[in-house]
C-alpha positions as CSV (number, residue, x, y, z in Angstrom):
1,X,16.3,66.5,3.7
2,X,12.6,66.3,2.8
3,X,10.1,67.4,5.4
4,X,6.8,65.5,5.5
5,X,3.8,67.3,6.8
6,X,2.1,65.5,9.7
7,X,-1.5,64.6,9.0
8,X,-3.1,63.3,12.2
9,X,-6.4,62.4,10.5
10,X,-4.6,60.3,7.9
11,X,-2.5,58.7,10.5
12,X,-5.5,57.8,12.7
13,X,-7.3,56.4,9.7
14,X,-4.3,54.1,8.9
15,X,-4.2,53.1,12.5
16,X,-7.9,52.2,12.7
17,X,-7.9,50.3,9.4
18,X,-5.4,47.8,10.8
19,X,-6.6,44.7,12.7
20,X,-6.3,45.1,16.4
21,X,-4.1,42.0,16.6
22,X,-1.4,43.6,14.4
23,X,-1.3,46.6,16.8
24,X,-0.6,44.2,19.7
25,X,1.9,42.1,17.8
26,X,-0.2,38.9,17.6
27,X,-1.2,38.8,13.9
28,X,1.3,38.0,11.2
29,X,3.2,40.9,9.9
30,X,4.3,41.5,6.4
31,X,7.4,39.4,6.2
32,X,9.5,37.4,3.8
33,X,9.7,34.4,6.1
34,X,6.8,32.2,7.4
35,X,6.3,32.0,11.2
36,X,6.1,28.3,12.2
37,X,4.8,28.9,15.7
38,X,1.5,27.2,16.4
39,X,-1.1,29.5,17.8
40,X,-4.4,28.5,19.5
41,X,-7.5,29.7,17.8
42,X,-11.2,29.4,18.5
43,X,-13.7,28.4,15.9
44,X,-17.0,30.2,15.8
45,X,-20.0,28.3,17.2
46,X,-23.7,28.6,16.4
47,X,-26.2,26.9,18.8
48,X,-29.8,26.5,17.9
49,X,-32.7,24.1,18.6
50,X,-35.7,22.5,17.1
51,X,-38.5,20.7,18.8
52,X,-36.5,17.4,18.5
53,X,-32.9,18.4,19.0
54,X,-30.2,21.0,19.7
55,X,-27.8,21.9,16.9
56,X,-24.2,23.0,17.5
57,X,-22.5,24.2,14.3
58,X,-18.7,24.9,14.4
59,X,-17.0,26.7,11.5
60,X,-14.0,24.6,10.7
61,X,-12.7,25.5,7.3
62,X,-9.7,23.5,6.1
63,X,-10.0,21.1,9.0
64,X,-10.3,17.4,8.0
65,X,-12.9,15.4,9.9
66,X,-10.1,13.0,11.0
67,X,-8.5,15.9,12.9
68,X,-11.7,16.7,14.9
69,X,-13.0,14.9,18.0
70,X,-16.4,15.3,19.6
71,X,-16.6,14.0,23.2
72,X,-19.0,14.2,26.1
73,X,-17.8,14.1,29.7
74,X,-20.0,14.8,32.7
75,X,-22.7,16.6,30.6
76,X,-20.1,18.7,28.8
77,X,-19.8,18.6,25.0
78,X,-16.3,19.3,23.7
79,X,-15.3,19.8,20.1
80,X,-11.5,19.7,19.8
81,X,-9.0,19.3,17.0
82,X,-6.3,20.9,15.0
83,X,-6.0,22.9,11.8
84,X,-2.6,21.9,10.4
85,X,-0.1,23.9,8.6
86,X,0.1,23.5,4.8
87,X,3.1,21.8,3.4
88,X,5.7,24.4,2.6
89,X,6.1,25.0,-1.1
90,X,9.6,26.2,-1.8
91,X,8.6,28.0,-5.0
92,X,6.0,30.0,-3.1
93,X,7.1,33.0,-1.0
94,X,4.5,33.9,1.7
95,X,4.1,37.6,2.5
96,X,1.1,37.5,4.8
97,X,-0.8,34.8,6.5
98,X,-3.9,35.7,8.5
99,X,-5.6,32.3,8.7
100,X,-5.0,30.7,12.1
101,X,-3.5,27.2,12.5
102,X,-3.0,25.0,15.5
103,X,-5.1,23.3,18.2
104,X,-8.6,24.3,19.2
105,X,-11.1,23.3,21.7
106,X,-14.7,24.5,22.6
107,X,-16.8,23.1,25.4
108,X,-20.5,23.6,26.1
109,X,-22.7,22.3,29.0
110,X,-25.5,20.2,27.8
111,X,-29.0,21.1,28.9
112,X,-31.0,18.8,31.3
113,X,-33.1,17.4,28.4
114,X,-30.2,16.4,26.2
115,X,-29.9,12.7,25.3
116,X,-26.1,12.2,25.4
117,X,-26.3,8.6,24.1
118,X,-28.0,9.8,20.8
119,X,-25.5,12.5,19.8
120,X,-24.2,12.4,16.3
121,X,-21.9,14.7,14.3
122,X,-21.4,15.4,10.6
123,X,-18.9,17.5,8.7
124,X,-19.8,19.2,5.4
125,X,-18.5,22.3,3.5
126,X,-16.2,23.3,6.4
127,X,-19.0,23.2,9.0
128,X,-19.2,20.6,11.7
129,X,-22.8,20.0,12.9
130,X,-23.4,18.2,16.1
131,X,-27.0,16.9,16.6
132,X,-28.0,16.6,20.3
133,X,-31.4,14.9,20.5
134,X,-33.8,16.0,23.3
135,X,-35.5,13.6,25.7
136,X,-38.8,14.2,27.3
137,X,-38.5,15.2,30.9
138,X,-41.4,13.9,33.0
139,X,-42.7,16.7,35.1
140,X,-44.2,15.7,38.3
141,X,-47.6,17.0,39.0
142,X,-48.2,19.0,42.1
143,X,-48.8,16.7,45.1
144,X,-50.2,17.9,48.4
145,X,-48.4,16.4,51.3
146,X,-50.2,16.3,54.6
147,X,-48.3,17.5,57.7
148,X,-48.7,15.2,60.7
């Protein structure tokens, strides 16, 4: 019987170098079989603005534009879709898969000066960009009201 000396520093280093999801059992483990379960994932969003419009950029690598929908309902912009599983190649043995697959949905409330009827979207290089034009909001000038 071989005795192995316990090294708490090395063990802690190994523990911290693993993604948190693997510690909680949610990330794929090293396996000889592929898990076919569909997991929900959330694409990263960047929101910015210019003088003329708001820009919403969603990172959607490996998602076809046909698999994405952009909708507006009650001043809420929703980007939804699905990143589908690759077709299984019988000659390829997958040992680890860390890219997420499955349905996704992100929703954002539109600001008051958003022109919902002029929204357009484009997809390029794995990034969906939604252009939300601004409308000019007429600000009322201060009016003095006489009390009778």
